[in-house]
C-alpha positions in Angstrom: -12.6 23.9 1.1 -9.2 25.3 0.0 -6.7 22.7 -0.7 -2.9 22.9 -0.4 -0.4 21.8 -3.0 2.9 23.1 -5.4 1.9 25.7 -7.3 5.1 25.8 -9.4 4.2 23.1 -12.0 6.7 24.7 -14.6 6.3 26.6 -17.8 3.1 25.3 -19.4 4.9 26.4 -23.2 7.9 24.5 -22.7 5.5 21.5 -21.4 4.1 21.4 -24.3 6.9 21.3 -26.6 8.4 18.1 -24.7 4.8 16.6 -24.9 4.6 17.1 -29.1 8.3 17.0 -29.7 7.9 13.5 -31.6 5.2 14.0 -33.2 4.8 15.1 -37.1 1.8 16.9 -37.7 -0.3 15.7 -40.8 -1.2 19.7 -41.8 0.1 23.0 -41.6 0.0 23.8 -38.3 -2.1 26.6 -36.6 -1.0 27.8 -32.9 -3.4 28.7 -30.5 -1.7 28.1 -27.5 -0.2 31.4 -26.6 -2.8 34.5 -25.6 -1.0 36.6 -27.5 -3.0 39.6 -29.4 -2.5 39.9 -33.1 -5.1 42.5 -34.0 -3.9 45.3 -35.4 -2.7 48.2 -32.9 -3.4 51.7 -33.0 -2.0 53.2 -36.2 -0.4 56.7 -33.9 1.8 54.2 -31.8 5.0 54.6 -33.7 4.2 58.2 -33.8 4.0 58.6 -30.2 7.2 56.9 -29.6 9.1 59.2 -32.0 7.5 62.4 -30.8 8.9 61.2 -27.3 12.2 59.6 -28.3 14.0 61.8 -26.0 12.8 60.6 -23.2 14.9 57.0 -23.7 18.1 59.0 -22.7 16.4 60.2 -19.4 15.8 57.2 -16.2 12.4 57.6 -15.4 10.6 58.6 -12.4 9.7 55.1 -10.6 6.3 56.4 -9.7 5.9 57.7 -12.9 5.1 60.8 -14.6 1.9 63.2 -13.2 0.7 62.9 -16.9 0.5 59.1 -16.4 -0.9 58.8 -13.4 -3.5 61.3 -14.5 -4.4 59.6 -17.5 -4.4 56.2 -16.2 -6.5 57.8 -13.0 -8.9 59.6 -15.9 -9.2 56.2 -17.0 -10.2 54.2 -13.9 -12.8 57.2 -12.9 -14.5 57.1 -16.0 -14.7 53.0 -16.4 -15.4 52.4 -12.8 -17.2 55.7 -11.8 -14.8 56.3 -9.1 -14.9 60.3 -8.4 -13.5 62.1 -5.8 -12.9 58.7 -3.3 -9.4 58.1 -5.7 -6.5 59.6 -5.5 -4.5 59.4 -8.7 -1.4 61.1 -7.1 -0.5 58.3 -4.4 -2.9 55.3 -6.0 -0.8 54.3 -9.1 2.3 53.1 -10.2 3.6 52.2 -13.8 4.6 48.9 -14.0 6.6 46.7 -16.8 3.5 44.8 -18.0 1.1 43.4 -15.2 3.2 40.1 -14.7 5.9 42.2 -13.3 3.4 43.8 -10.2 1.6 40.0 -10.2 5.3 38.5 -9.3 6.8 41.5 -7.0 3.9 42.5 -5.6 3.6 39.6 -3.7 7.1 39.9 -1.7 6.0 43.9 -0.9 2.8 42.5 0.6 4.5 40.2 2.9 7.0 43.0 4.2 4.3 45.6 4.1 1.8 43.6 6.4 4.9 42.4 8.5 2.4 39.4 9.8 4.1 37.3 12.7 3.5 34.0 11.8 5.7 30.8 11.1 4.7 30.4 7.8 2.6 33.2 5.4 0.2 31.9 3.1 -1.0 33.2 -0.5 -4.2 31.9 -1.9 -4.6 31.6 -6.0 -7.4 30.2 -8.1 -6.5 27.0 -9.9 -6.6 26.9 -12.9 -4.5 30.0 -12.5 -1.9 32.5 -14.2 1.5 30.9 -13.5 3.4 34.2 -12.7 1.1 34.0 -9.7 3.1 31.0 -8.2 6.2 32.8 -9.2 5.5 35.6 -7.0 4.4 33.3 -4.3 7.6 31.4 -4.3 10.0 34.4 -4.3 7.9 35.8 -1.5 8.5 32.4 0.2 4.9 31.9 1.2 2.8 28.9 1.3 0.5 28.2 -2.3 -3.0 27.7 -1.0 -5.3 26.4 -4.0 -8.5 27.3 -4.6 -10.3 25.6 -7.3 -13.5 26.2 -8.6 -16.4 23.7 -7.7 -17.2 23.2 -11.3 -16.7 25.2 -14.4 -17.9 28.5 -14.3 -18.6 28.4 -11.0 -16.8 31.0 -8.5 -14.9 29.4 -5.4 -16.7 29.8 -2.2 -15.3 32.2 0.0 -17.3 31.6 3.0 -15.3 27.8 3.2 -12.2 29.8 3.8 -10.8 28.8 7.0 -10.4 31.9 9.2 -7.0 30.2 10.6 -5.5 30.3 7.0 -7.0 33.9 6.2 -5.0 35.2 9.4 -1.9 34.2 8.2 -2.7 35.1 4.4 -0.8 37.8 2.5 -2.0 38.3 -0.4 -5.0 36.8 -2.4 -4.8 36.3 -6.1 -8.0 36.9 -8.1 -8.6 37.1 -11.8 -12.0 38.4 -13.3 -12.3 37.9 -16.2 -10.4 34.5 -15.5 -7.7 33.2 -17.5 -8.8 30.3 -19.0 -12.1 29.7 -17.9 -13.6 33.7 -18.9 -15.8 33.6 -15.8 -16.7 37.3 -14.4 -17.0 38.2 -10.7 -19.8 40.4 -9.7 -19.9 43.1 -7.6 -21.1 41.4 -4.6 -18.1 39.0 -4.9 -15.8 41.2 -5.1 -17.1 42.9 -1.8 -17.0 39.4 0.0 -13.4 39.1 -0.9 -12.7 42.7 0.4 -14.5 42.4 3.7 -12.4 39.2 3.9 -9.0 40.8 3.2 -9.6 43.8 5.7 -11.1 41.6 8.4 -7.8 39.3 8.2 -5.6 42.0 6.9 -4.3 40.5 3.4 -3.7 42.4 0.1 -6.0 41.0 -2.6 -4.5 41.1 -6.2 -7.1 42.1 -9.0 -5.7 40.6 -12.0 -7.9 42.7 -14.1 -5.7 42.3 -17.6 -8.8 41.1 -19.6 -11.3 43.8 -18.0 -11.9 45.3 -21.6 -12.1 41.9 -23.5 -15.9 41.0 -22.6 -18.9 39.8 -24.5 -22.1 42.4 -23.8 -21.6 43.7 -20.5 -18.9 45.6 -19.1 -17.3 43.6 -15.6 -17.5 45.3 -12.6 -13.9 46.0 -10.8 -12.5 45.7 -7.5 -11.9 49.4 -7.1 -15.5 50.0 -8.3 -17.0 47.2 -5.4 -14.4 49.1 -2.9 -15.9 52.7 -3.8 -19.3 51.1 -3.6 -18.8 49.3 -0.4 -17.2 52.2 1.6 -15.6 54.8 -0.3 -11.9 53.3 0.8 -9.0 51.3 -1.1 -7.8 49.7 1.6 -6.2 46.1 1.3 -6.9 46.1 -2.5 -4.9 46.5 -5.7 -5.8 46.1 -9.4 -3.2 45.3 -12.0 -3.7 46.2 -15.6 -1.7 46.6 -19.2 -1.9 47.6 -22.6 -1.1 43.9 -23.8 -5.0 42.8 -24.2 -6.7 45.9 -24.2 -4.5 47.9 -26.9 -2.9 44.8 -28.7 0.5 45.6 -27.6 2.3 42.7 -25.8 5.7 43.8 -26.7 5.6 47.2 -25.3 5.2 45.9 -21.7 3.5 48.9 -19.9 1.0 48.2 -17.2 0.0 49.5 -14.1 -1.2 48.9 -10.3 -3.5 50.9 -8.5 -5.2 50.9 -5.3 -4.4 51.0 -1.7 -2.3 54.0 -1.8 -0.4 53.0 1.2 0.7 49.8 -0.2 1.0 51.6 -3.6 3.6 53.7 -2.1 5.2 50.7 -0.2 5.4 48.9 -3.6 6.9 51.8 -5.2 9.8 51.9 -2.9 10.7 48.3 -3.1 10.5 48.4 -7.0 12.6 51.5 -7.1 15.5 49.1 -5.9 14.3 45.8 -7.4 12.6 46.6 -10.7 13.5 49.0 -13.9 11.6 51.8 -14.3 8.7 52.2 -17.3 10.9 54.4 -20.2 9.2 58.0 -20.8 8.1 57.4 -24.1 6.3 54.0 -23.0 4.7 55.8 -20.4 3.6 58.7 -23.3 2.0 56.2 -25.3 0.0 54.4 -22.8 -1.4 58.2 -22.0 -2.4 58.0 -25.3 -3.7 54.5 -25.6 -5.8 55.1 -22.0 -7.4 58.2 -23.4 -8.5 56.1 -26.7 -12.0 53.6 -26.6 -12.0 53.7 -30.2 -9.8 51.0 -30.6 -10.8 49.2 -27.5 -14.1 48.8 -29.2 -13.0 47.5 -32.2 -10.5 45.0 -30.9 -13.7 43.8 -28.7 -15.5 43.3 -32.2 -13.2 41.1 -33.6 -13.1 38.5 -30.5 -16.7 38.8 -30.3 -17.0 38.0 -33.9 -14.8 35.0 -33.6 -16.7 33.8 -30.2 -20.0 33.7 -32.4 -18.5 31.6 -35.3 -17.0 29.4 -32.1 -20.5 29.1 -31.2 -22.0 28.3 -34.3 -19.6 25.6 -35.4 -18.6 24.3 -31.8 -21.6 24.4 -30.0 -23.3 21.3 -31.2 -20.1 19.1 -30.4 -19.4 21.0 -26.8 -22.4 22.8 -25.8 -22.3 26.5 -25.8 -18.5 27.7 -25.6 -19.0 31.3 -25.3 -17.5 33.0 -22.2 -18.5 36.4 -20.0 -15.1 37.4 -20.9 -11.3 37.3 -22.0 -10.6 35.6 -25.3 -10.1 32.1 -24.7 -12.0 28.8 -25.5 -12.0 26.4 -22.4 -13.3 23.0 -23.9 -14.3 20.0 -22.2 -12.7 16.9 -23.9 -13.3 14.3 -21.0 -15.3 12.2 -23.6 -11.9 12.1 -26.1 -9.5 11.0 -23.3 -8.8 14.7 -21.5 -6.5 17.0 -22.2 -3.4 15.4 -23.1 -4.6 13.1 -25.4 -6.7 15.3 -27.1 -4.2 17.6 -27.0 -1.7 15.0 -29.1 -4.4 13.8 -31.5 -5.4 17.2 -32.6 -1.7 18.1 -33.3 -0.9 14.4 -35.0 -4.3 14.4 -37.0 -4.7 18.3 -37.8 -1.8 20.3 -37.1 -3.7 22.0 -34.7 -1.6 23.2 -31.4 -3.5 23.7 -28.3 -2.5 23.9 -24.5 -3.6 21.2 -22.0 -6.0 22.1 -19.3 -3.6 20.7 -16.6 -0.3 22.6 -17.9 -2.1 25.9 -16.2 -3.4 24.1 -13.0 -1.8 22.0 -10.3 -2.8 19.0 -8.9 -4.8 19.1 -5.7 -3.8 16.6 -2.6 -6.8 14.3 -3.7 -4.5 13.7 -6.9 -6.9 15.4 -9.0 -6.4 18.2 -11.3 -9.0 20.8 -12.3 -7.7 21.0 -15.6 -7.2 17.8 -17.0 -10.3 17.5 -18.8 -10.2 20.9 -20.4 -7.9 21.9 -23.5 -7.8 25.9 -23.7 -7.6 27.7 -26.9 -7.1 31.4 -27.8 -8.8 33.3 -30.3 -6.0 35.7 -31.1 -5.9 34.4 -34.7 -8.4 36.1 -37.8 -11.3 35.2 -38.5 -10.5 32.7 -41.5 -7.4 31.2 -39.5 -10.1 30.5 -36.3 -12.8 28.8 -39.0 -10.1 26.6 -39.8 -9.2 25.9 -36.7 -12.4 25.0 -35.4 -13.3 22.9 -38.6 -10.3 21.2 -37.4 -11.5 20.6 -34.2 -14.6 19.1 -35.8 -12.8 16.9 -38.3 -10.8 15.3 -35.5 -13.5 15.1 -32.7 -16.6 14.8 -34.1 
């Protein structure tokens, strides 16, 4: 069953600062709140930018360079076995990070579909990435929250009201999910694609954590569409260099999928959003052609998950997630997310994010994140070990 609520809960990190501003930590701080990768980026980043620096003096094409589209298309084809079904010339555009596309995409979806309804709707998971709510707000649509039934369980698509789906313009869905790390199987993506085509809305697949997984590469929405019928109608995936290549400051990503929508979206971006600089596109070509640094990046995250499982599972049960790089810990028995966040900061100097700050209250008054805290495993193994021990010292 879907429920409706305001999805504009405010910036979670500003709220956290307000929550902790009058609390003095008793130890030197460790901050695990922001999903900002800190592993070392590939060694050739500065060299590639220097080699292509002349491109900073030119306005880039909004559709990206042919070599950029080719590099992204080659990576998508290799990663998801798309073969000849996927037209890289018409189905890919560069973005200034995936967040930009996730926000502006909803505005384009509303105009592209042009549904004659009193109030268009957009569906998003709960918990969710706050930029989804910003996109829905900009589009003037009603945000409809779709919570997990229980932690790690995918929302039931069969329970969605057909009348709601008929007025839906966009359906945001992340796999691996932030913060839960839940991964959607191929069949789930295909069920969602079928609904999108039946009711004519766009699925926005946030797959920026697609390369951060434990053992098995997560299925992607383009792969699901290709295996369903070879068409990419009504589906768009978003990805970037931030998590895959430890380059959140580069602000480069892409949108790929339904060629008709992608071209419509590009026309909108041509007047509403800045182009991606040519040297950044050239760097993206190199990075998406290099899997070695991605494998090493994944190994480092998995090493920290192994340590977290060893140290924290006696207290929380298994803490390993199928994808992403977060711990999503149930702290209900210590008084919930707010109380536990304040306690960890005061007693141990450990800064975590309350789960309720990345979720919204449902009409029944419940917030599905209220019993959880989120930790981003972005620090070194030694710092992570210290953080895990502080949790044990405080809560054991």
